[in-house]
N, C-alpha and C positions, 0 to 999 in steps of 0.2 A: 368498596375495599373496605377491610376488617383490618381496624388497628391490630397490632403484634400484642395483646394481652390475653393469657390463657388463648391463644389463637384456637387451637384446638379444639377448647370445649364450645369456644364460639362457634366454631362450625356444626359441632356435634350436634348442639343445640336447635340451630337452624335446620341442621337437616333434618332433624327427629320431626319437627313441624311438618316438613316437607312431604316428608314419608309419611307421616299418620294422615296429612288432608287430603293425601292423594289425587291431588289437583294438577299435578307436574309432569309431562311427558317426561320419560327418563326415570322417574320414580314411582312408578306405578308395582302392585304386586308383582315378581317375580322377575321386572326389568335386570337388564344385568348392570351392574353399575361400572362407570368410564372415570375413573380416578382424573386424568388431564381435564374433564369438563368440569368435575365439580372444582380444581384448583383455579381453573379459569373463571368462574363462576364467585368464587368466594376473591379472587387474587391473591392468591397465595399458594405455598408451594407443595408439594405432593405430601411431604413430611406429615403437617398438620391433617390433613385429608386423611391419611391413611390411619392416623390417633384416632380420630372422630369415628373411623368407621368400623375399627377395635372396640369403641365403647356401645357402637350400633350393634355390635353384634353381641355383646355383651346383654343389652337390652332385647334380642329375639328381633329384631327388624329390618339387620340384614344378615346372612348367612353365606357361608364359603368359606375358607383360609386363606386361599391364595389373594392373592391382590391382583392379580388377573382375571380371577375368575369369582369376583362375589356379586350375589344379587339380593335384592330387596326381597325381602321372606314372601311367600305365598301361601294360601292354607287350603288343606282339601276338606270335605263337610266335614270326616273324624275330626281334623284338628280343629276345627272351628267347633262343635260340641265336647272335645275335650278340654280347651279353653273353658268354654263355658261353665262346665260341670267345675273345674278345679276352680274358678273365681266365687261361683257361687257356695263353694264347701267353704273357702278359707275366708271369704267375705262376712257369711253369715256367725260364725267361728267369734272373728275379729270384732265385729261391732257387738256382739254379745257382750265382750271382753271390756269394749269401750263405753255400751251405754248404760252401763250400772253404775259409771261415776259422774253421769249427765247433770248439767244442771238446767232450769227452765232460759237460760242466758245460751245454753249450747243449743238446745232446741230451737229458738230462735235464729241461732244464726245458721241453721241448717235450711228455716223455711227462709232466710233470704238467701241462700244459696240458689235455692230452687226457684224464687222468684224469677233472679237472674236471667236462670237457665230456661224457664219461660220466655221472658223479652228477646233471650240470643235466638229462640228458636222460632217466636213472629214474626221477626226480622228475616230468618234464616242466614245467620251470620256464626257462618261456620267455625271459626276460630273460637270465637264466645259458647257455642253449644260443647266445644267439645271441653275448653277450659271451665265452667261453668258445672259441667257434669262434673270433672275433676276433683271440683273443688265441695261440692255436695258430696262424694263420696270420700274425702279425704276428712272432714268435718265428721261426718258417718263414724269414721275410725281413731278421732283424733284424739282420744283419751286410751286406747290398745299401747300398751306400753311396750308388746312383742316388735323390735324395729324388724328383723329379720322376716316379719309374715308381712308387715305394713311395704317392704321395697320390694319383696315378690309379688304383691299385688299390683304394686305398683308397674312392673314389667307386664302384667298380665292383660289391667287393663288398657294400658297403652295400644298392644296389640289389637285387642278389641277395638279400640276407637278406632284403628287401620281399617278393619275390617266392616266395619260399620260405617265409615265417610260414603262411599259410593253409594250403599244402599239408603244412606238418607237423603241423598242428592236425588235418585231414583224415585224415591217416593215424595218428594218437594214436587214434581213433574207432577203430580197426579193431584195437586191441589187440592189435599186430602190434610186441612189442618188438624181436624177432629181427630187424625190418624199420627200425625208429626210431634202434635202433644203427649202421647201417649204416657212416653217416659216421663214428663213434668206429673202427671196425674198418678202416675205410680211411686215418684220421690215422696210424695204430696199423703199418701196412704203410710206410706212408712213413718213420715213426720207424724202422722194423726196418731197412731200407734206408740208411738213414744208419747206425745203429751196426755195418751191416759197411763202412761208408764206401763204399758202392755209389750214387753219386751220379747215375748214369743210372738204376739200377731207381727211387731216391724220386722223378724225372721220370715215370717211366711211372707209378707209385703215384700219384701227383699229379694226372695227365692223366686218367686211369683214374677218380679221384675225382670229378673235376671233370663229366667225361663221364655219368656215372650219375647224376650230381645235375642233369644238364641235361636229363638223357631224363627224369626223373622230374618235373622241372620242367614240361617241352612240354606232356604232355598235358593241363595243365588251364588252356590259354591256347590260345586262337584263332588 
């Protein structure tokens, strides 16, 4: 039972986590949304459910304007490519603006975030994987003062996390830990370039990281 305090926001936050992690039947990519089931799940009325779905539409995680015909977003291979291409362009630009003002402490925070990311991957703690990856990239852009750019990147990376969730579980089943830890090593390459104050090298490492996870994701979509 959710206590009525910004109820729609609470429903929105929890639904977003469910959708991004892609673990729950009825909330997988392409699934039709049943408002009554959501209201029952959170023991609330339809009104906060509809308000939360409007917020999720803004995030690009729910599609369909009618309350009776909304679905969890799904992606074609072309849409996957487009999202990654847009992320690469925007994040390289935002990172370049941010890291010009970085201190040694900022770089240390990046390394710390990546170590937490590594620990989550070693345990395959999916919520942690999503959160610490988000923390790493947020720290990377922490001194970019373009809030509109950062907000758009947040929306893009949430959809990419959603795309990646079922793929990561599939990779886990292979038992190939070296493969699973590739994103951690790619993050480390970015940090190492920044420690050398090599901004161009950091941009190249970031571009290579995004390109590699795009290729990994593409094969799982039509």
